C-alpha positions as CSV (number, residue, x, y, z in Angstrom):
1,M,-8.4,-26.7,-17.1
2,D,-7.6,-27.8,-13.6
3,S,-11.1,-28.4,-12.0
4,A,-9.9,-26.8,-8.7
5,I,-10.0,-23.3,-10.4
6,S,-13.8,-23.5,-10.1
7,E,-13.4,-23.3,-6.4
8,L,-11.9,-19.8,-6.9
9,P,-14.0,-16.6,-6.9
10,V,-12.3,-15.3,-9.9
11,R,-15.1,-12.9,-11.1
12,K,-15.4,-11.3,-7.7
13,A,-11.4,-11.2,-7.7
14,I,-11.4,-9.1,-10.7
15,E,-14.1,-6.6,-9.4
16,V,-12.3,-6.2,-6.1
17,L,-8.9,-5.7,-7.7
18,L,-10.1,-3.1,-10.2
19,K,-12.2,-1.1,-7.8
20,D,-10.2,-1.3,-4.8
21,V,-6.9,-3.5,-4.2
22,G,-5.2,-2.3,-7.4
23,Y,-5.3,1.3,-6.1
24,S,-2.8,0.0,-3.4
25,N,-0.1,-0.8,-6.1
26,P,3.1,1.0,-5.6
27,M,3.0,2.4,-9.3
28,P,0.3,4.2,-11.0
29,D,-1.6,2.8,-13.9
30,W,-0.6,3.5,-17.5
31,F,-4.2,3.7,-18.4
32,V,-7.8,3.0,-17.2
33,P,-9.8,1.0,-19.4
34,L,-12.9,2.6,-20.7
35,R,-15.0,-0.6,-20.3
36,I,-14.2,-4.0,-18.9
37,D,-15.2,-7.2,-20.8
38,Y,-15.5,-9.3,-17.5
39,S,-16.1,-12.5,-19.4
40,A,-13.0,-12.1,-21.3
41,R,-11.1,-11.1,-18.2
42,E,-12.5,-14.2,-16.3
43,T,-11.4,-16.5,-19.0
44,A,-7.8,-15.0,-19.3
45,V,-7.2,-15.0,-15.5
46,Q,-8.5,-18.7,-15.3
47,N,-6.2,-19.6,-18.1
48,T,-3.3,-17.9,-16.2
49,I,-4.2,-19.7,-12.9
50,D,-4.4,-23.1,-14.8
51,R,-0.9,-22.6,-16.2
52,Y,0.7,-21.9,-12.7
53,L,-1.3,-24.7,-11.0
54,N,0.1,-27.0,-13.6
55,G,3.9,-26.1,-13.1
56,S,4.3,-22.8,-15.1
57,T,6.3,-20.3,-13.3
58,P,5.2,-16.7,-13.1
59,R,7.9,-14.3,-14.5
60,R,9.6,-11.9,-12.3
61,P,7.6,-8.7,-11.9
62,F,8.8,-5.0,-12.2
63,D,10.4,-4.0,-9.1
64,V,10.8,-0.3,-7.7
65,L,12.4,1.0,-4.5
66,L,10.3,3.2,-2.5
67,P,11.8,5.4,0.3
68,R,10.7,4.4,3.8
69,R,9.5,6.7,6.6
70,K,13.1,6.4,8.1
71,T,15.0,8.7,5.9
72,G,17.7,6.8,4.0
73,K,16.1,3.4,4.1
74,L,14.4,1.8,0.8
75,A,11.9,-0.8,0.6
76,K,11.6,-3.0,-2.6
77,W,7.9,-3.1,-4.0
78,L,6.6,-5.3,-6.9
79,Q,4.4,-4.1,-9.7
80,L,2.8,-7.2,-11.2
81,S,1.2,-7.8,-14.6
82,L,-2.8,-7.3,-14.5
83,N,-3.2,-11.2,-15.0
84,D,-0.8,-11.8,-12.0
85,Q,-2.5,-9.2,-9.9
86,M,-6.0,-10.8,-10.6
87,A,-4.6,-14.4,-9.9
88,L,-3.2,-13.4,-6.6
89,Q,-6.5,-11.6,-5.8
90,A,-8.5,-14.7,-6.6
91,C,-6.4,-16.6,-3.9
92,V,-7.0,-13.9,-1.3
93,S,-10.8,-13.5,-2.2
94,G,-11.0,-17.2,-1.4
95,L,-9.1,-17.1,1.7
96,A,-10.3,-14.0,3.3
97,P,-13.9,-14.7,4.6
98,R,-12.5,-18.0,6.3
99,I,-9.5,-15.8,7.9
100,D,-11.8,-13.5,9.2
101,T,-13.7,-16.0,11.3
102,A,-10.4,-16.6,13.2
103,F,-9.5,-12.6,13.4
104,D,-9.1,-10.9,16.5
105,R,-11.0,-7.7,16.0
106,K,-10.7,-6.7,19.6
107,R,-6.9,-6.3,19.4
108,V,-6.1,-6.0,15.8
109,F,-7.2,-3.0,14.0
110,S,-5.3,-3.0,10.7
111,Y,-6.4,-4.8,7.4
112,R,-9.5,-6.2,8.8
113,Y,-11.8,-7.9,6.4
114,N,-14.5,-5.8,5.0
115,R,-17.7,-7.6,5.8
116,D,-20.1,-5.3,4.0
117,Q,-21.2,-7.4,1.1
118,N,-22.4,-4.4,-0.7
119,S,-18.9,-2.9,-1.0
120,L,-16.2,-4.1,-3.4
121,Q,-13.5,-3.3,-0.7
122,L,-11.2,-6.1,0.5
123,T,-10.5,-4.4,4.0
124,E,-12.0,-1.7,6.0
125,N,-10.6,1.9,5.4
126,Q,-7.2,2.0,6.9
127,C,-7.5,5.8,7.9
128,D,-10.7,5.0,9.8
129,A,-8.9,1.8,11.2
130,A,-6.2,4.0,12.5
131,Q,-8.5,6.4,14.2
132,S,-10.1,3.4,15.9
133,F,-6.8,2.1,17.0
134,N,-5.9,5.5,18.6
135,K,-9.2,5.5,20.3
136,E,-8.6,2.2,21.7
137,T,-5.2,2.9,23.0
138,A,-6.5,6.0,24.7
139,S,-9.3,4.1,26.3
140,R,-7.2,1.4,27.6
141,S,-4.5,3.5,28.9
142,G,-7.1,5.1,31.1
143,S,-7.0,2.2,33.5
144,R,-3.3,1.8,33.3
145,T,-0.4,4.0,34.3
146,H,2.0,3.2,31.5
147,I,2.0,2.2,27.8
148,M,4.7,0.5,25.8
149,L,5.3,0.8,22.0
150,M,6.7,-2.1,20.3
151,D,7.6,-2.8,16.8
152,L,8.6,-5.9,14.9
153,E,11.9,-5.9,13.2
154,Q,11.4,-6.2,9.2
155,A,8.1,-7.9,9.8
156,F,7.4,-8.9,6.1
157,A,10.9,-9.7,5.1
158,T,11.5,-12.0,8.2
159,I,8.3,-14.1,7.5
160,D,9.1,-17.8,6.9
161,R,7.4,-18.6,3.9
162,S,6.7,-22.5,4.7
163,R,5.3,-21.5,8.0
164,F,3.2,-18.7,6.2
165,L,1.7,-21.2,3.7
166,D,1.0,-23.6,6.7
167,F,-0.7,-21.0,8.7
168,L,-3.1,-20.4,5.7
169,T,-3.7,-24.1,4.8
170,P,-6.5,-24.6,7.3
171,F,-8.5,-21.7,5.5
172,S,-8.0,-23.5,2.2
173,P,-10.1,-26.7,2.4
174,T,-9.3,-27.7,-1.3
175,R,-5.7,-26.4,-1.0
176,V,-6.1,-24.7,-4.3
177,E,-5.5,-21.2,-2.9
178,I,-2.3,-22.5,-1.3
179,R,-1.0,-24.1,-4.4
180,L,-1.6,-21.1,-6.4
181,L,-0.1,-18.8,-3.8
182,K,3.0,-20.9,-3.5
183,S,3.5,-20.7,-7.2
184,L,3.0,-16.9,-7.4
185,L,5.4,-16.2,-4.4
186,D,8.0,-18.4,-5.7
187,G,7.9,-16.6,-9.2
188,F,7.7,-13.3,-7.7
189,E,10.6,-13.7,-5.2
190,P,12.5,-16.9,-6.0
191,S,14.8,-16.5,-3.1
192,G,11.9,-18.0,-1.1
193,K,12.5,-15.4,1.9
194,G,9.7,-13.2,3.3
195,I,6.6,-12.0,1.7
196,P,7.0,-9.5,-1.1
197,L,5.6,-6.0,-0.8
198,V,2.9,-5.9,-3.6
199,N,-0.5,-4.5,-2.5
200,N,-3.3,-4.7,-0.1
201,A,-4.0,-8.4,-0.9
202,L,-0.6,-9.5,0.4
203,L,-0.7,-7.1,3.2
204,F,-4.0,-8.4,4.3
205,L,-2.5,-12.1,4.4
206,G,0.7,-10.7,6.0
207,N,-1.3,-9.0,8.8
208,A,-3.3,-11.9,9.5
209,Y,-0.2,-14.3,9.9
210,L,1.3,-11.8,12.5
211,S,-1.4,-13.5,14.9
212,V,1.4,-16.0,15.7
213,V,3.1,-13.0,17.3
214,D,-0.2,-11.9,19.1
215,K,-0.4,-15.3,20.6
216,V,3.1,-15.1,22.2
217,I,2.4,-11.7,23.5
218,A,-0.9,-13.0,24.9
219,N,0.9,-15.7,27.0
220,H,2.5,-12.8,28.9
221,T,-0.3,-10.2,28.8
222,K,-3.8,-9.9,27.3
223,D,-3.7,-6.1,27.7
224,F,-2.5,-5.1,24.1
225,C,-3.5,-4.0,20.8
226,R,-2.1,-4.0,17.3
227,F,-2.0,-1.8,14.2
228,A,0.2,-3.8,11.5
229,D,3.2,-4.5,13.1
230,D,3.0,-1.8,15.7
231,Y,2.1,-3.0,19.2
232,C,0.6,-1.0,22.2
233,V,1.1,-2.9,25.6
234,F,-0.3,-1.5,28.7
235,G,1.1,-1.8,32.4
236,D,1.3,-0.3,35.8
237,S,5.0,0.8,35.7
238,Q,8.0,1.4,33.5
239,G,10.0,-1.4,35.3
240,D,7.1,-4.0,34.8
241,L,6.8,-3.3,31.0
242,E,10.7,-3.3,30.6
243,S,10.7,-6.9,32.1
244,L,7.7,-7.8,30.0
245,Y,9.4,-6.6,26.9
246,K,12.5,-8.8,27.5
247,R,10.3,-11.8,28.1
248,I,8.3,-11.4,25.1
249,N,11.2,-10.8,23.1
250,K,13.0,-14.0,24.2
251,D,9.7,-16.1,23.5
252,L,9.4,-14.5,19.9
253,R,12.9,-15.6,19.1
254,Q,12.5,-19.1,20.4
255,A,8.9,-19.8,19.0
256,T,8.7,-17.7,15.9
257,E,11.0,-16.2,13.3
258,F,10.3,-12.6,14.6
259,K,12.2,-10.4,17.0
260,L,11.3,-6.9,18.3
261,N,13.1,-3.7,17.2
262,D,14.9,-2.4,20.2
263,V,15.4,1.0,18.5
264,K,11.6,1.4,18.3
265,L,10.9,0.6,22.0
266,H,9.1,3.5,23.7
267,I,7.5,3.5,27.1
268,F,5.4,6.4,28.2
269,A,3.5,7.5,31.1
270,A,-0.2,6.8,29.9
271,D,-1.3,10.4,30.6
272,D,1.8,11.8,28.5
273,Y,0.9,9.5,25.8
274,C,-2.8,10.4,25.7
275,D,-1.8,14.2,25.7
276,R,0.3,13.5,22.7
277,L,-2.7,11.8,20.9
278,S,-4.9,14.7,21.9
279,Q,-2.5,17.2,20.6
280,T,-1.9,15.3,17.2
281,A,-5.6,15.0,16.7
282,L,-6.2,18.8,17.4
283,D,-3.4,19.7,15.1
284,L,-4.8,17.6,12.2
285,A,-8.4,18.8,12.9
286,K,-7.2,22.3,12.3
287,N,-6.0,21.3,9.0
288,G,-9.0,19.2,8.1
289,F,-7.1,16.0,8.4
290,T,-8.0,12.9,10.1
291,G,-5.2,10.3,11.0
292,A,-3.2,8.5,13.5
293,E,-0.2,9.2,15.8
294,M,1.6,6.0,14.4
295,G,1.9,4.9,10.6
296,P,1.5,6.6,7.4
297,Y,-2.2,7.6,7.9
298,Q,-1.4,10.9,9.7
299,H,-1.5,13.3,7.0
300,L,-4.3,11.8,4.9
301,P,-7.9,12.4,4.6
302,A,-10.2,9.3,5.6
303,S,-12.0,10.0,2.3
304,V,-10.8,11.3,-1.2
305,N,-11.6,14.9,-0.6
306,P,-10.2,17.2,-3.3
307,D,-9.7,20.3,-1.3
308,I,-7.8,18.4,1.5
309,M,-5.9,16.6,-1.2
310,V,-4.4,19.8,-2.5
311,Q,-3.4,20.7,1.2
312,T,-1.8,17.3,1.9
313,L,0.2,17.6,-1.6
314,S,1.4,21.0,-0.8
315,S,2.7,19.5,2.7
316,T,4.5,16.9,0.9
317,F,6.3,19.3,-1.5
318,K,7.2,21.4,1.4
319,D,9.1,18.4,3.1
320,P,9.4,15.5,0.6
321,D,12.0,13.8,2.6
322,I,9.6,13.2,5.5
323,Y,6.3,12.5,3.5
324,L,7.4,11.2,-0.2
325,N,7.8,7.8,1.0
326,D,6.0,4.4,1.2
327,G,3.7,5.7,3.9
328,V,2.1,9.1,3.1
329,G,3.4,9.4,-0.5
330,R,2.0,5.9,-1.6
331,L,-1.3,6.7,0.0
332,Q,-1.5,10.1,-1.5
333,L,-0.6,8.3,-5.1
334,T,-3.7,6.1,-4.3
335,A,-5.8,9.2,-3.4
336,M,-4.8,10.9,-6.8
337,R,-5.6,7.8,-8.8
338,K,-9.2,7.5,-7.1
339,L,-9.7,11.3,-7.7
340,R,-9.2,10.7,-11.5
341,V,-11.6,7.7,-11.7
342,T,-14.3,8.0,-9.1
343,L,-15.2,11.5,-8.9
344,P,-17.6,13.3,-11.1
345,P,-15.6,15.1,-13.9
346,S,-17.0,18.5,-12.7
347,V,-15.2,17.7,-9.1
348,H,-12.3,16.6,-10.8
349,R,-11.9,19.7,-12.8
350,E,-12.2,21.9,-9.6
351,F,-9.4,19.9,-8.1
352,I,-7.2,20.5,-11.2
353,K,-7.9,24.2,-11.1
354,D,-6.9,24.5,-7.3
355,L,-3.8,22.3,-7.9
356,T,-2.8,24.5,-10.8
357,V,-3.0,27.8,-8.9
358,S,-1.3,26.2,-5.8
359,P,1.8,28.3,-5.0
360,Q,3.6,25.4,-3.4
361,V,3.2,22.7,-6.0
362,L,4.4,23.9,-9.3
363,P,7.7,25.4,-8.4
364,A,8.5,22.4,-6.2
365,S,7.4,20.0,-8.7
366,I,9.8,21.2,-11.3
367,E,12.8,21.3,-8.8
368,L,12.0,17.8,-7.5
369,L,11.8,16.6,-10.9
370,K,15.3,18.1,-11.8
371,K,16.6,16.5,-8.3
372,Y,15.1,13.0,-8.9
373,A,14.9,12.2,-12.5
374,S,18.4,11.1,-13.2
375,K,18.7,8.8,-10.0
376,K,17.7,5.2,-10.3
377,E,17.1,4.9,-6.6
378,E,14.6,7.9,-6.9
379,T,12.5,6.4,-9.8
380,W,9.4,6.1,-7.7
381,R,9.5,9.8,-6.5
382,S,10.2,10.7,-10.1
383,V,7.1,8.9,-11.5
384,W,5.0,10.3,-8.4
385,V,5.7,13.8,-9.3
386,L,5.1,13.1,-12.9
387,Y,1.9,11.4,-12.2
388,M,0.7,14.4,-10.0
389,M,1.9,16.9,-12.9
390,K,-0.9,15.1,-15.2
391,D,-3.4,17.1,-13.1
392,I,-2.0,20.4,-13.9
393,D,-3.7,22.5,-16.5
394,I,-0.6,23.5,-18.4
395,G,-2.7,25.8,-20.6
396,A,-3.9,28.0,-17.7
397,L,-0.4,28.7,-16.6
398,P,1.6,32.0,-17.2
399,N,3.9,31.6,-20.1
400,K,7.1,31.2,-18.1
401,T,5.7,28.7,-15.8
402,R,4.4,26.7,-18.7
403,D,7.6,26.8,-20.4
404,D,9.4,25.8,-17.4
405,I,7.2,22.7,-16.8
406,Q,7.3,21.7,-20.5
407,N,11.1,22.2,-20.8
408,A,11.5,19.9,-17.5
409,L,9.3,17.2,-19.2
410,H,11.3,17.4,-22.5
411,V,14.6,17.1,-20.6
412,V,13.4,14.1,-18.6
413,G,11.9,12.3,-21.6
414,G,14.9,13.0,-23.8
415,P,18.3,10.9,-24.3
416,G,19.6,11.7,-20.7
417,T,20.3,9.5,-17.8
418,A,16.7,9.0,-16.3
419,P,15.5,5.4,-16.0
420,E,13.3,4.2,-19.0
421,V,10.1,4.0,-17.0
422,V,10.5,7.8,-15.8
423,K,11.3,8.9,-19.5
424,L,8.1,7.0,-20.5
425,W,6.1,8.8,-17.9
426,A,7.5,12.3,-18.9
427,K,6.0,11.5,-22.3
428,W,2.9,9.6,-21.7
429,D,-0.3,11.7,-21.4
430,L,-2.9,9.1,-20.2
431,R,-4.7,8.7,-23.4
432,A,-7.4,6.1,-23.8
433,V,-6.1,2.8,-24.9
434,P,-8.2,0.5,-27.4
435,Q,-9.9,-2.4,-25.7
436,N,-8.0,-5.1,-27.6
437,L,-4.7,-3.5,-26.5
438,V,-6.0,-3.8,-23.0
439,E,-6.2,-7.6,-23.3
440,D,-2.8,-7.7,-25.0
441,L,-1.2,-5.9,-22.2
442,A,-2.8,-7.8,-19.4
443,D,0.1,-10.2,-19.4
444,A,2.8,-7.6,-19.9
445,D,5.7,-6.3,-17.7
446,Y,4.9,-2.7,-16.2
447,E,7.8,-1.3,-18.4
448,E,6.8,-2.9,-21.4
449,T,3.2,-1.6,-20.9
450,G,4.5,1.8,-20.9
451,R,6.5,1.4,-24.0
452,R,3.7,0.1,-26.0
453,C,1.2,2.9,-24.6
454,C,3.8,5.5,-25.6
455,G,4.5,3.8,-29.2
456,D,8.2,3.3,-28.3
């Protein structure tokens, strides 16, 4: 085995992946292991890393299209095997503390490294971070008359992979993380372009890399802050900010691979922007939500609260084209998964009861399943609805409603036109999986895992 592997915090990576980062995957788990044999997992992951460091190429992962917040747009996300997720997390766990030493916490609020050693979270809570970002923009705008919102055009897809790895190299004294990360990225996305969307591990690294953009902007003004690839820049007039925008965009194109998205440029009077933030906060508070003006965190609770989750799911079913996407929908999926795993059984039962009697959820879930299931481009939404339906107490429903749901599941899981992964989720009932099968499936593709869990 390559001796450099001993430099990687593999055990910690396994724990962080299972208890935090894995929840940010685009697809839900087929099962949650009843227990984890950490010794066996560590050996398996080390062997996986050893193969990759010695020339083996990771196989292409399962990919799925997620609707973006802008209606009609789709983004490709990757669902890795368990071993590949843990290998990737070992890279990030090795790099993260060193990256944090150079991180600009005064201006950047997204994906900040979690410094609490007693918490197995890679990054700080993103809902809380979005709140802090809004407070900072409101505070800074108090001394300036105008605010400009800027957005990078296809930020992750634009990243030059060679530059990305060069940027990370100073944070990897032995270069083992860089060698492993290059092998993983080349296997996941052989085109060599951009950084694939996987989970919070790569989002953390990509967010750190955007500091190259921060430096270009800082050459023109120090008065800005950022959340992901959304920038707030402060100034004293609309004309000054328009001129500043042109200069920044010109330098970005010359010095980096990035450019600004002209469509998403907005300039406000500072008072108007603060009024919008205040009204948004007031509207959310009335509904028990906390969130941000910008980004997917607007309609999510900062913690996994069962009562609020039923409300947010109801909102999503009322307007799925707006909310059932890679922003709100993906984070709601994260919350649903945590509800099942982290809450006491009695609290989860109350959530099931409230969800089952919700007048918005049941009829809408059946109709959406009929609408989505036969369309390959709606695979993720179909799985999202099916996963949510696992928390409905079928036996507590009136006969007609129960029959409607069971018939819908039967049709989707039958010999129709639904993609295979959708059919499998229609049949799978989240049974416990024997420990020996857990280890067998750790290297399996997502769809293969579903087939083996379902016995197909």
